[in-house]
N, C-alpha and C positions, 0 to 999 in steps of 0.2 A: 411336548409342544413343538410343532413343526414350523411354526411361523417365526421368521427372523427379520425384524424390521430393518436391520442394517444390510440385509442381503437383497439380491435381486438380479435382474438380467444385466448384461453388459451395459456400460455407460457410453459405449462408442456410438458413432454416427449410424444412421440407417444403413448406409452402404457397407459399413464395416461389419454389421451383424446380419446382413442378408435380407433386410426388409425393404421393399420398394417404397418410394415416396408415397405419402397419402395426400389427400386434398389439403392444400395449404390453408384452407379456410375452415377445416373441421373444428367442431367444438365437442369435446367429450365431457359429459357431466357425471361426476362420481359422488353419490350421496350415501349417507348411512350414519348410524349412531357412533359415538365415541368408542374407539377401540376395535371397530369393525375392519380396519385396514385401509381406510380411505387415502390417507396421506402417502403411505408407502406404495400403495397400488398406483395412485395417480402419478406420483413421481416416476415410478418404474415405466409406466405407459408412455409418459412424456419423453423420458430418456430414449426408450426403444424407438419411438416414431419421430424423434427430432422435433417435438412440439414444446411450446411454453407450458409452464405449470403455475397454477394459482391456488394458494391455500387461503380460502376465505375465512376459515376458522381463526387463523392467525390475525386477521384484521379485526375480528370481534374481540379477540384477546387483547390486542393493542388498544382498542377503545376502552376495554375494561380496565387495563393497567392505567390508562390516563385518568379515568374516574377515581381509582383508588389513590393514585399519586396526588390528586388534587382534592382529596377528602370529600368527594361527592358521595352522598348516601345512595349506594347502588340498589337499595331496597325501595327507593323512592323514584318511581318512573318519571315523575314530573321534573325532579332534580336532574336526572340523567338526560332527559329530553332537552333541557335548557342548555346543555353543554355540547351537544353532538357536533356542532359545526367547528368546534375549537381544535380538536386533535388533528395533526397532519400525519396521515398514514400512507406509507408507500411500501409496495410489495415488489420484491425482486422475483422474476419469473423463470430463472434458470433452474431447471430441475436438479442440477448437480450442486447448486448453491442458492437455494431459495432464502430470501431475507425478508425481514419485516422491520421497518423503521418507523419510529414515533417521534415527531417533532425533530427530525433529522438525526436521531440517535438509534443505533442498532439495539433492538430489544428482543432479539431472537431467543435469548435465554430467559429474560425476565417475564415474558408472556407465558412461560410454562410453569410458573411458580404455583404452589398450592393455593395461595390467596386469589390469584387470577382464575384458576380452575374452579374454585368454589363460587366465584361471583359471576362468571361469564354468562351462564344461562339466564340470570336475572337481567343483566344488561342487554343481552341479545333479544330478550322478549319485548323490549321497548320499541314500539313502531317507528319512532323517529330515528333510532339507531339503525334499524333494518333498512329504512329508506335511504339514509345517508350512505350506508355501505353497499346497498344495491346499486346505487348510481355509480359508485366507485368501481364495483366489480364489473359492471357492464362496460365501463371505460377500458378496463384491462382486457376484457374479452375482445373488444373491438371487432375486427373483421375475421377473427377466429385464429386457427392454428394453435389451439390451447387445450389443455386438460385442466378442468376446474373441479375442485372438491369442496364439499361442505354438507349442509343439511337441507338446503332448499334450492339447489342448483337446477336440477331438472324440472322442478315444479314451479319455481318463481324466477330465478335469476336468468336462466337460459332455457326456457321451455321448448324452444325450437332446436335444441342441440341435436346433432346428427346421431350421437350415441349417448344413451343414458343408462347408467348402471347404479343399482342400489345394493350396497354391501351390508351384510349382517354377519354376526357370529354369536355363539352362545356366551352368556355373561361371564363364565369362568375364563374363557379364552380371551375375551375382551379385557377383563381386569388384569390378566397376566401380561398382555401386551402393553397396557397403560403403565404397569409397574416397570416393565422393561424400559419404556421411554422416559418415565419420570424419576425412576430410581426406587429401590425397594423401601426407602424411608418415606415415600409419599403417603400422605393421609387422604388423598382424593382418588385413589385407584382401586377401591374396593368394589365388589359386585353391587353392594347396596348403593354406593354413590353413583355408579353408572346408571343404575335403574332409576334413581332419583332424577338424574339429568335427563334420561329418556322421557320421563313423565313430564318434566317441565318443557322440554323441547317439543314434545308431541302434542301438548295441550295448550300451548300458547295460541293466542288469537291470530297473530300476524305471522305468516309463513311458517306454519308448524312443520316439524320433521315428519315426513310421510313418504311413502314410496311413490315416485312420480309416475304419471301415466306414460305408458310406452317404455318403461325402463325394464332392464333385464336384472332379475334378482340373483345374486350370488351369495350363498352362505360360505364364508371363508374359513369356517372352523376347521375343516379337515384338509385344507390345502396349504401348500407352502406359498410364500409370497410370489415366487417365480411362476407358480402355476396359476395364480389369480391374475397376475400381470399378463400372462400368455392368453388367458381367456378373454380379457378385455381387448388386447391387441387384435385378436382374431375378430372380435365384433367390429372394431374400427375398420379393419381391412375388408371385411365382408360388406360393410356399409359403403365403402369407397368403390367397390366393384361395380 
């Protein structure tokens, strides 16, 4: 396995690592299924180019955690829809220290639990949830200068993004990466579980997981993280020329 989620390019400024400034209003959309390398790649690109970073998946996880903590039946879309306005969700956009707060509490660790992972696809499929978080995500994107990763960024959240990338990897590589992130004891990092989530995310009616029009497809299976980041950085620089 050549992929190392904790590794990547230098975290120094653009001037320190030799990259010229890019358009301050650029929006880079990074989409793909779980374990494809979205988060690590998006953070690496944001660090390299001095941009903000937004993890939309963490927002869906925070919404899911709130539902579980408040005993909402996540299998009941109507029950979930009735509560979508209540959670207060805030994302920190520093790629060196991205944070996710729920009702003013740091839930960065809690949102990665197996319980949240098992329930997040069901919660994310509720149209009212997606609309609430779509509005929030567009607020964070604002005038740009950001790398945004998720499952519907280039297709729904920011269809006019200057650079759109769709990452994939074979199921075995994706499962290995998820285990590395969640720990070997995780019960939600198997190939079967990832394929189950793929099916749910790809078949939902509202904003399904799909390769966005105009996106560049990168299969990350055979590349290191640094190599994938470099490919995306090149796309951004070429778009800026």
